[in-house]
C-alpha positions in Angstrom: 0.0 0.1 0.0 1.4 3.5 -0.9 1.0 6.2 1.7 1.0 9.7 1.2 4.0 11.5 2.3 1.8 13.6 4.9 0.9 10.2 6.9 3.5 10.7 9.9 3.3 14.1 10.6 -0.1 14.1 11.9 -1.5 17.5 10.7 1.5 19.6 9.9 2.5 18.4 6.5 0.5 18.6 3.3 3.1 20.9 1.7 1.9 23.7 -0.4 -1.8 23.1 -0.1 -2.0 25.6 2.7 -0.2 28.4 1.0 -2.1 28.0 -2.0 -5.3 29.3 -0.7 -4.0 31.8 2.0 -1.6 33.6 -0.2 -2.1 33.9 -3.9 0.3 36.6 -4.2 3.4 34.4 -3.3 5.4 33.5 -6.3 8.5 31.3 -6.9 11.4 32.5 -8.6 15.3 32.3 -8.7 16.0 33.4 -5.4 12.9 31.5 -4.0 14.7 28.6 -2.6 17.4 30.9 -1.0 15.0 33.0 0.8 13.3 29.9 2.1 16.5 28.4 3.4 17.6 31.7 5.1 14.2 31.9 6.7 14.2 28.2 7.8 17.6 28.8 9.5 16.5 32.0 11.4 13.0 30.7 12.4 14.7 27.7 13.7 17.0 29.7 15.7 14.9 32.8 17.0 11.6 31.4 16.6 8.8 33.3 15.0 8.6 36.3 17.3 12.1 36.7 17.7 12.9 36.5 13.8 13.2 40.0 12.2 12.8 40.3 8.2 15.8 42.3 8.3 17.9 39.1 9.8 16.3 36.7 7.3 17.3 38.9 4.5 20.9 39.0 5.8 21.1 35.1 6.2 19.2 34.6 2.7 21.6 37.1 1.5 19.0 39.1 -0.4 17.7 42.4 0.0 14.5 43.3 1.6 12.8 44.1 -1.6 13.5 40.8 -3.1 12.1 39.2 0.2 9.0 40.9 0.1 8.7 40.2 -3.8 8.3 36.7 -2.6 6.4 36.9 0.6 4.1 40.0 1.7 4.8 39.4 5.5 6.6 37.1 7.8 3.7 35.1 8.6 3.2 33.8 5.1 6.9 33.1 5.1 6.7 31.2 8.4 3.8 29.2 7.0 5.9 28.3 3.8 8.9 27.4 5.8 6.5 25.1 8.0 5.3 23.3 4.7 8.8 22.8 3.6 10.0 21.6 6.9 6.7 19.1 7.3 7.7 17.8 3.7 11.3 17.1 4.7 10.0 15.4 8.0 7.4 13.1 6.1 10.3 12.0 3.3 12.2 11.1 6.5 9.6 9.2 7.9 9.0 7.1 4.5 12.6 6.4 4.7 12.9 5.1 8.1 9.5 3.3 8.7 9.0 -0.3 7.2 5.3 -0.3 6.4 5.6 -4.1 5.7 6.4 -4.8 9.5 3.9 -6.0 12.2 2.0 -3.4 13.7 3.9 -3.1 16.8 6.7 -2.3 14.9 5.1 0.2 12.3 3.1 1.9 15.2 6.1 2.3 17.4 8.2 4.0 14.7 5.3 6.1 13.5 4.5 7.4 17.2 8.0 8.2 17.8 8.5 10.3 14.6 5.4 11.9 15.4 5.8 12.9 19.0 9.7 14.0 18.5 8.2 16.6 15.7 5.4 18.0 17.3 7.3 18.5 20.6 10.3 20.2 18.9 10.6 23.7 19.1 9.7 24.2 15.5 6.8 21.8 15.6 5.3 23.7 18.7 5.8 27.1 16.7 3.8 25.9 13.9 1.1 24.7 15.8 0.9 27.9 17.9 1.2 30.4 15.1 -1.9 28.3 13.3 -3.8 28.8 16.6 -2.9 32.4 17.2 -4.0 33.3 13.8 -6.9 31.3 13.5 -9.4 34.3 14.8 -8.0 37.0 12.4 -7.4 34.5 9.6 -10.2 31.8 10.1 -9.1 30.1 6.6 -5.8 29.5 8.0 -7.3 27.5 10.6 -9.6 25.5 8.3 -6.8 25.0 5.8 -4.4 23.9 8.7 -7.0 21.2 9.5 -7.8 20.2 6.2 -4.0 19.9 4.9 -3.1 18.1 8.2 -5.1 16.3 10.5 -7.8 15.5 8.2 -5.0 14.0 5.5 -3.7 12.2 8.6 -7.2 10.6 9.7 -7.5 9.3 6.0 -3.9 7.9 5.6 -3.9 6.2 8.9 -7.5 5.1 8.5 -6.3 3.2 5.0 -3.2 1.6 6.5 -5.6 0.2 9.5 -8.0 -0.9 7.0 -5.0 -2.8 5.2 -3.8 -4.5 8.3 -7.2 -5.7 9.4 -7.5 -7.2 5.7 -4.1 -9.0 6.5 -5.5 -10.5 9.8 -3.2 -8.1 11.8 -5.5 -5.7 13.5 -9.4 -6.4 14.5 -11.2 -3.1 14.1 -13.9 -1.9 12.0 -14.0 2.2 12.7 -10.6 2.6 10.9 -11.1 6.6 11.1 -11.6 6.2 14.7 -8.7 4.2 15.4 -6.5 6.7 13.5 -7.9 9.4 15.8 -7.4 7.4 19.0 -3.6 6.4 18.3 -2.7 10.1 17.4 -4.3 11.0 20.9 -2.6 8.2 22.8 0.5 9.2 21.3 0.0 13.0 22.9 -0.7 11.9 26.5 0.9 13.7 29.5 3.6 15.4 27.0 1.3 17.4 24.8 -0.8 19.4 27.3 2.3 20.0 29.4 4.0 21.5 26.5 1.2 23.6 25.3 0.2 25.0 28.7 3.7 26.0 29.4 4.1 23.3 32.5 7.4 21.7 30.9 9.9 23.5 28.9 10.7 20.2 26.7 10.7 16.7 26.7 13.3 13.9 27.0 13.7 11.0 24.8 13.0 8.8 27.7 9.4 10.4 28.2 8.9 10.0 24.5 9.7 6.4 24.5 7.4 6.1 27.6 4.4 7.7 26.0 4.7 5.9 22.6 5.3 2.5 24.2 2.2 3.0 26.2 0.3 4.0 23.4 1.2 1.1 21.2 0.2 -1.4 24.1 -3.0 0.2 24.8 -3.7 0.2 21.2 -3.1 -3.3 20.5 -4.7 -4.4 23.6 -7.8 -3.1 22.1 -7.2 -3.8 18.4 -4.4 -6.2 18.2 -4.5 -9.7 16.9 -1.0 -11.0 17.5 0.1 -14.0 15.3 2.5 -16.3 16.7 
């Protein structure tokens, strides 16, 4: 079964779809990739609020006029960088996860990749900027959902349907199962980060939560063979 590149980013990674509707004035040209890479470097280092257009232009080695010829404002530039980063993450997921492996292995790998990304500094910034701008730009929130969580639900549901047909899992509502696994992987860690209770997470914490998520999921839907 072929999976879309967005399957393991669970909501952050349908590259380009978001920007198509939100910023029709964005164009691509000779220095587009150069601007994007400079912006990625600055955003990853300074965050959205800390990043300045002057610094982005300096790191990208372009003029501010050139930068603004591609992106009307910092918010649109950040979201384009976020899309590109999500696409990179999804490619890494496809390279590292063996979809032919038993469900326990597939879920463990997928859960770790997902949780590492959404709890990273950049992953949290993507989420927060989408939420922060949702009132002023409601289309942003809608497109964020449609290009991320909605895609994840469909892709994971398709995987679960295939696993059920192979006799590896025992379930009927594939979409609900996809939602449940994603939420299980966010238990404890995600709320603490979102509400500022924790500043970060360790690999041991990620392993603890994902291992628990996989065990709980398989205790409900698993059909162990041998």
